[in-house]
PASEBA-1860 file (N, C-alpha, C; in nm, 3 decimals):
! residues 75
1> MMVLLGLA> -0.452/-2.571/-1.484/-0.341/-2.506/-1.418/-0.347/-2.355/-1.436 ~ -0.387/-2.309/-1.550/-0.396/-2.165/-1.574/-0.498/-2.098/-1.482 ~ -0.606/-2.166/-1.454/-0.708/-2.111/-1.366/-0.652/-2.090/-1.226 ~ -0.577/-2.187/-1.176/-0.518/-2.174/-1.044/-0.420/-2.058/-1.037 ~ -0.341/-2.039/-1.139/-0.248/-1.928/-1.141/-0.322/-1.795/-1.142 ~ -0.431/-1.787/-1.214/-0.510/-1.665/-1.217/-0.570/-1.633/-1.082 ~ -0.615/-1.735/-1.010/-0.671/-1.713/-0.878/-0.564/-1.673/-0.777 ~ -0.447/-1.727/-0.790/-0.339/-1.696/-0.696/-0.292/-1.552/-0.709
9> AGPAAEAR> -0.304/-1.496/-0.828/-0.256/-1.359/-0.849/-0.339/-1.260/-0.769 ~ -0.470/-1.266/-0.779/-0.559/-1.179/-0.702/-0.534/-1.031/-0.722 ~ -0.616/-0.943/-0.664/-0.604/-0.800/-0.683/-0.476/-0.741/-0.626 ~ -0.427/-0.794/-0.513/-0.308/-0.736/-0.452/-0.183/-0.760/-0.537 ~ -0.186/-0.863/-0.620/-0.070/-0.896/-0.701/-0.069/-0.823/-0.835 ~ -0.178/-0.755/-0.867/-0.183/-0.682/-0.995/-0.083/-0.567/-0.992 ~ -0.032/-0.535/-1.108/0.061/-0.423/-1.118/-0.012/-0.292/-1.090 ~ 0.055/-0.204/-1.019/-0.004/-0.073/-0.991/0.014/0.018/-1.112
17> TAAENQAL> -0.079/0.110/-1.128/-0.070/0.206/-1.238/0.037/0.309/-1.206 ~ 0.077/0.385/-1.306/0.175/0.491/-1.286/0.122/0.594/-1.186 ~ -0.006/0.623/-1.192/-0.066/0.720/-1.100/-0.063/0.667/-0.956 ~ -0.091/0.538/-0.938/-0.086/0.479/-0.804/0.056/0.481/-0.749 ~ 0.154/0.447/-0.833/0.293/0.452/-0.789/0.335/0.593/-0.751 ~ 0.293/0.691/-0.829/0.325/0.830/-0.798/0.261/0.872/-0.666 ~ 0.136/0.833/-0.645/0.067/0.866/-0.520/0.138/0.803/-0.401 ~ 0.180/0.678/-0.414/0.250/0.611/-0.305/0.387/0.674/-0.279
25> RTLCPIGL> 0.457/0.714/-0.385/0.586/0.782/-0.366/0.567/0.915/-0.292 ~ 0.453/0.978/-0.312/0.424/1.105/-0.245/0.374/1.082/-0.103 ~ 0.280/0.989/-0.085/0.216/0.969/0.045/0.303/0.894/0.146 ~ 0.386/0.803/0.101/0.464/0.723/0.196/0.555/0.808/0.285 ~ 0.632/0.902/0.231/0.713/0.986/0.320/0.628/1.072/0.414 ~ 0.511/1.112/0.369/0.420/1.189/0.454/0.366/1.100/0.566 ~ 0.323/0.979/0.529/0.271/0.885/0.628/0.374/0.848/0.734 ~ 0.498/0.834/0.693/0.605/0.800/0.786/0.617/0.903/0.897
33> KADGIWGN> 0.601/1.032/0.863/0.624/1.139/0.959/0.497/1.199/1.019 ~ 0.381/1.160/0.971/0.255/1.224/1.014/0.217/1.184/1.156 ~ 0.197/1.283/1.240/0.151/1.261/1.379/0.237/1.157/1.451 ~ 0.365/1.168/1.439/0.456/1.066/1.491/0.482/0.965/1.380 ~ 0.550/0.862/1.409/0.583/0.764/1.305/0.459/0.681/1.274 ~ 0.411/0.691/1.152/0.292/0.620/1.103/0.172/0.642/1.196 ~ 0.158/0.765/1.249/0.057/0.792/1.349/-0.077/0.843/1.298 ~ -0.086/0.877/1.169/-0.212/0.931/1.117/-0.289/0.820/1.047
41> ERINAAIA> -0.397/0.779/1.110/-0.475/0.665/1.061/-0.537/0.693/0.924 ~ -0.576/0.816/0.896/-0.638/0.845/0.765/-0.536/0.839/0.652 ~ -0.416/0.888/0.677/-0.311/0.878/0.574/-0.271/0.732/0.556 ~ -0.258/0.659/0.665/-0.226/0.516/0.655/-0.334/0.442/0.576 ~ -0.460/0.476/0.601/-0.571/0.413/0.530/-0.567/0.446/0.381 ~ -0.531/0.570/0.349/-0.521/0.609/0.207/-0.412/0.527/0.138 ~ -0.299/0.513/0.204/-0.188/0.434/0.147/-0.231/0.288/0.130 ~ -0.292/0.232/0.232/-0.337/0.092/0.227/-0.439/0.071/0.115
49> TIGFGSKW> -0.529/0.166/0.100/-0.633/0.154/-0.003/-0.574/0.166/-0.142 ~ -0.480/0.255/-0.162/-0.415/0.266/-0.294/-0.343/0.135/-0.326 ~ -0.280/0.077/-0.226/-0.204/-0.044/-0.248/-0.287/-0.171/-0.263 ~ -0.397/-0.180/-0.188/-0.469/-0.307/-0.182/-0.619/-0.297/-0.205 ~ -0.670/-0.180/-0.234/-0.814/-0.166/-0.250/-0.882/-0.171/-0.115 ~ -0.998/-0.229/-0.107/-1.076/-0.229/0.017/-1.043/-0.345/0.111 ~ -0.960/-0.439/0.067/-0.926/-0.556/0.151/-0.777/-0.553/0.182 ~ -0.743/-0.497/0.297/-0.604/-0.486/0.338/-0.559/-0.615/0.405
57> PDNAQATA> -0.430/-0.649/0.393/-0.381/-0.771/0.457/-0.363/-0.757/0.608 ~ -0.364/-0.634/0.661/-0.343/-0.608/0.803/-0.417/-0.480/0.837 ~ -0.395/-0.421/0.956/-0.458/-0.293/0.987/-0.393/-0.182/0.903 ~ -0.449/-0.063/0.906/-0.402/0.045/0.819/-0.256/0.080/0.844 ~ -0.218/0.093/0.970/-0.081/0.132/1.002/0.020/0.026/0.955 ~ -0.005/-0.099/0.987/0.087/-0.206/0.948/0.092/-0.222/0.796 ~ -0.023/-0.210/0.731/-0.027/-0.224/0.585/0.051/-0.110/0.519 ~ 0.030/0.013/0.565/0.102/0.127/0.508/0.252/0.112/0.530
65> YKLCNEGG> 0.290/0.075/0.650/0.432/0.057/0.683/0.497/-0.047/0.591 ~ 0.435/-0.163/0.583/0.492/-0.271/0.502/0.494/-0.237/0.354 ~ 0.386/-0.179/0.304/0.379/-0.143/0.163/0.486/-0.040/0.127 ~ 0.499/0.062/0.209/0.595/0.168/0.180/0.738/0.121/0.192 ~ 0.767/0.043/0.294/0.905/-0.005/0.314/0.942/-0.114/0.216 ~ 0.859/-0.214/0.205/0.891/-0.328/0.118/0.872/-0.293/-0.030 ~ 0.785/-0.196/-0.059/0.760/-0.156/-0.196/0.862/-0.057/-0.250 ~ 0.948/-0.007/-0.163/1.052/0.086/-0.207/1.003/0.229/-0.227
73> YLR> 0.891/0.264/-0.167/0.835/0.397/-0.187/0.897/0.502/-0.096 ~ 0.987/0.464/-0.009/1.054/0.560/0.079/1.197/0.592/0.035 ~ 1.236/0.541/-0.078/1.374/0.564/-0.126/1.382/0.688/-0.211
END
């Protein structure tokens, strides 16, 4: 049972470091307003990569949007 729980956690479920949280708190408001609403693909990609590494759950824009909004980084 412990093995299954370890596999279910995966990299996306790991806790973010203080530096990653700080970066997301800084980048999310920028990403929201960049080149229109979530319009800058490179900033969106940076946010997605900080949040999920190289395997994003969706495209860069959708991943950045969901991570920033659901993660509370825009408050």
